C-alpha positions, 0 to 999 in steps of 0.5 A: 514521450519515451518515459517509464510511467510504472515498473513493478517486479520481484525476484531473487538476487544473490539468494535474497528475495527482492521487490521493486515498485517504481511510479514516475512522479513527474507531472506534465507541463500543466499545473504541478500543484497536484504533485503535493497530493501524490503519495508513494511510500514503502517501508520495511518492518514487521506485521501480521495479516489475518483473515478469518479461517486462514493461517496468519501471514507475516508482513515484512514490508508495505507499499502505499500510494495515493494519486492526486485523484485520491485513488489509493493502493495498499500492498502488503508484502509477506515473508514468503515473497508473496503480496496482497493488494487492496485498492480504494480511495483516500478518505482523509489526510492530515500531517500525521495520517492517511485513511484509505477506504477499501473497495476491492482487492484484485478479483475479491470483494473487499470493504474496510479501511487502512489508517497509515500513520506517517513518520519523518522523511516520508516514512510509515510509522504504522498501518492498521487495517480491518474489514472484510475480504470475500465475506471473511473478516481481515485484520492487518497490523504493521510497524 
């Protein structure tokens, strides 16, 4: 099977920062019902990420993915071209929102949650997150 399962990258194109995140949504020939539980969203907008005793960072884009097994990832993309990723599990989902319980962030200890308000045509209306990151409070707000 010569297919791409996932592709992540970043760089500059004509002097502009870009970021790509691709995850193959195709399921095997077995039960395809799990594909309706998969969620892969990306949204540009504005937001702020603050961690206690650190400078605030401007969020320009977010990525949210939830696998059929409920493993979830929220990635915040910043104005300076850097990103920050939180991993966790979907704890609740309805037609309007997804709640993700955070259990780590890369090598850092992280606890807390993100609430992703869903919009029309697979868009994100807003994301609010709060918790602790290596023992320091964090808050993320994106629209």
